[in-house]
C-alpha positions in Angstrom: 0.8 17.7 -22.5 4.6 17.7 -23.9 5.3 18.0 -27.5 6.3 14.9 -27.7 3.1 13.7 -26.8 1.2 16.3 -29.0 3.2 15.0 -32.0 2.0 11.6 -31.1 -1.1 11.9 -31.0 -1.4 14.2 -34.2 0.4 11.1 -35.9 -2.1 8.9 -34.9 -5.1 10.8 -35.6 -4.1 10.8 -39.3 -4.3 7.0 -39.4 -8.3 8.1 -39.1 -9.1 9.0 -42.5 -11.6 8.6 -45.5 -10.2 5.5 -46.5 -9.3 3.4 -42.9 -13.8 4.7 -42.1 -14.1 2.7 -45.1 -12.1 -0.3 -44.0 -13.0 -0.5 -41.0 -16.9 0.0 -42.3 -17.2 -3.2 -44.4 -15.3 -5.3 -41.3 -18.0 -3.5 -38.4 -21.3 -3.8 -41.1 -23.4 -7.2 -40.2 -23.2 -6.2 -36.8 -24.4 -2.2 -37.2 -27.3 -0.9 -38.0 -27.4 1.7 -41.1 -29.9 4.0 -39.2 -32.7 5.9 -41.2 -32.8 9.7 -42.2 -35.4 11.9 -41.5 -36.2 15.0 -43.7 -38.5 18.1 -42.0 -39.1 21.5 -43.4 -37.4 24.2 -40.2 -41.3 26.0 -40.6 -42.4 22.6 -38.6 -40.6 23.9 -35.7 -41.8 27.2 -36.1 -38.1 28.5 -37.6 -38.2 30.9 -40.1 -35.4 29.8 -43.4 -36.9 30.3 -46.5 -35.8 27.0 -48.8 -34.3 25.7 -45.8 -33.8 21.7 -44.8 -33.0 19.3 -42.3 -32.0 16.3 -42.4 -31.9 14.1 -38.7 -29.3 11.3 -38.7 -31.6 8.9 -36.4 -28.7 6.8 -34.2 -30.9 6.7 -31.5 -32.3 3.8 -33.6 -28.9 2.4 -33.4 -28.4 -1.1 -31.6 -27.8 0.0 -27.9 -29.7 3.2 -28.5 -26.5 5.1 -29.5 -23.9 5.8 -31.6 -21.8 4.3 -29.6 -22.5 0.9 -30.6 -20.2 1.7 -34.1 -17.1 2.4 -32.1 -17.7 -0.5 -29.6 -17.8 -2.7 -32.4 -14.8 -1.5 -34.1 -12.5 -2.4 -31.2 -13.7 -5.7 -30.4 -13.6 -6.6 -33.8 -10.1 -4.9 -35.3 -8.0 -5.4 -31.7 -6.7 -8.3 -30.0 -9.3 -9.1 -27.3 -7.1 -11.2 -24.3 -8.6 -13.8 -22.6 -9.9 -11.5 -19.7 -11.8 -10.1 -22.0 -12.3 -6.0 -22.2 -13.0 -3.0 -20.0 -14.6 0.2 -20.2 -15.2 3.0 -18.7 -18.7 5.3 -19.5 -21.0 7.9 -18.6 -23.7 5.4 -20.3 -23.9 5.4 -23.6 -20.4 3.6 -24.4 -20.7 1.2 -21.4 -24.3 -0.3 -23.1 -22.3 -0.4 -26.3 -19.3 -2.1 -25.2 -22.0 -4.7 -23.3 -23.4 -5.3 -26.2 -20.7 -5.9 -28.4 -18.6 -7.9 -25.7 -22.3 -10.3 -25.7 -22.6 -10.3 -29.5 -18.4 -11.3 -29.8 -18.8 -14.0 -26.8 -16.0 -11.9 -24.5 -16.0 -11.2 -21.1 -16.6 -6.9 -20.4 -16.4 -5.3 -17.2 -17.8 -1.6 -16.7 -17.6 1.0 -15.2 -19.8 4.1 -14.8 -20.6 6.9 -12.6 -23.2 7.8 -10.6 -24.5 10.4 -12.8 -25.2 7.9 -15.4 -29.1 7.2 -15.8 -31.0 4.8 -14.6 -32.4 3.5 -18.4 -28.5 2.9 -19.5 -27.3 1.4 -16.0 -30.0 -0.9 -16.9 -29.7 -1.5 -20.2 -26.1 -2.7 -19.2 -26.7 -4.5 -16.5 -29.4 -6.3 -19.1 -26.2 -7.8 -21.1 -24.9 -9.7 -19.0 -21.6 -7.3 -18.4 -19.9 -7.1 -15.0 -21.0 -3.2 -13.8 -19.4 -1.2 -11.6 -20.9 2.3 -9.9 -18.4 4.1 -9.0 -18.1 8.1 -7.9 -19.9 10.8 -9.4 -18.4 11.4 -12.8 -16.8 9.8 -16.0 -12.9 10.4 -15.2 -13.6 8.8 -11.8 -15.1 5.7 -13.5 -12.3 5.7 -15.8 -9.8 5.9 -13.2 -11.3 3.2 -11.9 -11.3 1.4 -15.1 -7.6 1.6 -15.5 -6.9 0.4 -12.5 -8.7 -3.0 -13.1 -6.8 -3.1 -16.8 -3.7 -3.1 -15.1 -4.9 -5.7 -12.5 -6.8 -8.2 -14.6 -5.5 -7.7 -18.1 -8.4 -7.3 -19.9 -8.0 -4.4 -22.9 -9.6 -1.0 -22.3 -12.0 0.0 -24.7 -11.5 3.8 -24.1 -14.9 5.8 -24.7 -13.7 8.3 -27.4 -9.3 8.9 -27.1 -8.9 5.2 -29.2 -8.3 5.1 -32.7 -10.6 2.2 -33.2 -13.3 3.9 -31.6 -13.3 6.7 -33.8 -13.0 4.6 -36.7 -16.2 3.1 -35.9 -18.0 6.2 -35.0 -16.8 7.8 -38.3 -18.9 5.4 -40.2 -21.5 7.3 -39.6 -20.6 9.8 -41.3 -20.2 7.3 -44.4 -24.0 6.4 -44.3 -25.5 10.1 -44.4 -22.8 11.2 -47.0 -24.9 8.6 -49.4 -28.5 9.2 -47.5 -28.3 13.0 -47.7 -25.3 13.8 -50.8 -26.7 17.3 -51.2 -25.7 17.8 -47.2 -23.7 21.5 -46.9 -23.7 21.7 -42.8 -24.0 18.7 -39.9 -24.1 20.0 -36.3 -23.2 17.2 -33.9 -23.0 16.9 -30.4 -19.6 16.9 -28.3 -18.5 15.5 -25.2 -15.2 13.5 -25.3 -15.4 14.2 -29.1 -14.8 10.9 -30.9 -17.8 11.2 -32.7 -17.7 14.3 -34.2 -13.5 13.8 -35.1 -15.0 10.5 -36.5 -17.8 12.5 -38.9 -15.7 15.0 -39.4 -12.6 12.5 -40.7 -15.1 10.8 -43.1 -16.0 14.1 -44.9 -12.8 15.6 -44.8 -13.6 19.1 -45.7 -16.3 18.6 -48.1 -19.0 20.0 -45.7 -18.9 22.7 -42.6 -18.6 20.5 -39.4 -20.6 22.0 -36.2 -19.8 21.1 -33.1 -22.4 21.3 -30.0 -22.0 21.6 -26.2 -23.9 22.5 -23.2 -22.4 25.4 -21.5 -21.8 23.5 -18.5 -19.3 21.1 -19.9 -17.9 23.0 -22.8 -15.1 20.2 -23.5 -14.0 21.4 -26.9 -14.3 24.8 -26.4 -11.6 25.3 -23.8 -9.6 22.5 -25.5 -9.1 24.5 -29.0 -8.9 27.8 -27.0 -5.9 26.1 -25.2 -4.5 24.7 -28.3 -4.7 20.8 -25.8 -7.1 18.8 -24.3 -7.7 20.8 -20.5 -10.0 19.8 -18.1 -13.6 21.6 -18.1 -16.6 21.7 -15.7 -18.7 18.6 -16.4 -22.6 20.2 -14.8 -25.1 19.8 -17.7 -28.0 17.8 -17.6 -26.4 15.8 -20.7 -23.2 15.1 -18.6 -24.0 11.5 -18.8 -23.2 11.7 -22.1 -21.8 15.4 -22.4 -19.5 15.8 -19.9 -16.0 14.2 -19.3 -13.6 15.9 -17.8 -11.5 16.8 -21.6 -11.7 16.1 -24.8 -9.3 13.3 -26.3 -6.0 13.4 -27.3 -6.0 12.1 -31.0 -9.5 14.1 -30.4 -8.1 17.9 -31.0 -5.8 17.8 -33.7 -9.1 16.3 -36.5 -11.3 19.4 -34.8 -9.2 21.9 -35.5 -8.5 20.2 -38.9 -12.1 20.2 -39.9 -14.2 21.0 -37.5 -15.7 24.6 -38.3 -16.7 25.9 -35.0 -18.3 24.8 -31.6 -21.4 26.3 -30.5 -22.6 26.1 -26.9 -26.4 25.8 -25.5 -27.5 25.9 -22.6 -29.5 23.1 -20.2 -33.2 24.1 -21.0 -32.4 25.2 -24.8 -31.3 20.8 -24.6 -34.6 20.7 -22.7 -36.7 22.2 -25.5 -34.7 20.7 -27.7 -35.8 17.1 -26.4 -39.6 18.7 -26.4 -39.7 19.8 -29.7 -38.1 16.7 -31.1 -40.9 14.1 -29.1 -43.9 17.2 -30.5 -42.9 17.9 -34.3 -41.3 14.1 -35.0 -42.4 11.6 -32.1 -38.4 11.0 -31.3 -37.6 10.6 -27.6 -34.2 11.8 -27.5 -31.8 11.9 -24.3 -30.0 15.1 -23.5 -27.0 14.6 -25.0 -28.6 13.1 -28.1 -31.0 16.6 -28.7 -28.6 18.9 -27.9 -27.3 19.6 -31.8 -30.7 20.3 -32.5 -30.5 22.8 -29.7 -28.8 24.6 -31.1 -30.6 25.1 -34.3 -33.8 25.8 -32.4 -32.2 28.2 -30.0 -31.4 30.3 -33.1 -27.6 30.0 -31.9 -27.2 27.6 -35.4 -28.8 30.2 -38.0 -30.0 28.7 -40.7 -28.7 30.5 -44.4 -32.0 29.9 -47.3 -32.2 27.0 -49.2 -29.1 25.7 -46.5 -29.3 22.1 -46.2 -28.7 21.3 -42.8 -28.0 17.6 -41.0 -28.4 17.1 -37.3 -26.8 13.8 -35.5 -29.8 12.6 -32.8 -27.0 10.6 -31.5 -28.3 9.0 -28.5 -31.9 7.9 -26.8 -31.1 5.8 -23.6 -33.6 7.5 -21.3 -36.2 6.8 -18.9 -39.8 7.9 -19.9 -40.8 11.2 -19.5 -43.9 13.4 -20.4 -42.7 16.0 -22.8 -45.2 17.3 -23.3 -45.6 19.5 -20.3 
């Protein structure tokens, strides 16, 4: 990336602030759910942290089963949509969200997903009536196919994370949570392309600690922060359909460098254990990417301080039925 491109990305990221997020929220509010927060004690999960409290932001109850619906509606409502409609590439959840928003707003939608996308997400896209194409093994290949389709058809690309409107939409989760948990000190957020963590971090603007959590096999933000720019990283994780693009977005990095305190890495086994714990203790069925943030706490990679109030974003629940009791 050139210095000019870095500067342009930083300038665009400045448009993603609390005031702009609040303005976007008024536009998309009729189309999104105000998802609940479930509070719990660390001891419920066998964790020893005197007086600490956990608040789970249950975005798996959002329309479409994930936070991505916020960014999808922001794009379709804040941008001019051509006759050809919209096109999106996705590991799954973004595709579900764009297809849902397009259906609700009566717009044509073409969705590209890789073969790694889960059957549950593919079925939800098809059920929306969107035109679905399964291309390649990973998100990057689906993205390339979507870009070619946009050039040929004139459809408007709706990026999963590297788009101002997407970040504004995802940032509305932070506004909701600030009202629901006014004493929050720390928030853990799973990271893939970085749209959620950057939007939420911009909404809080340094008033609380923001901690990113990534799979060890897909350290996109970790690698970008080390390099000082978005760089390709591995995409090998059970959360690959939601937390494993090739790299974070150019708009994401300036926000993350300013407002994200640090990024933690968790293993696939730790993500599975978090899924099981969320089911056994709270009866929540979270997809791997949705459980990643909690995996950092359950594994001890993030250690709760005495009396600390910590938020955890459970970002999605689009998964096939499994027996978490095993």
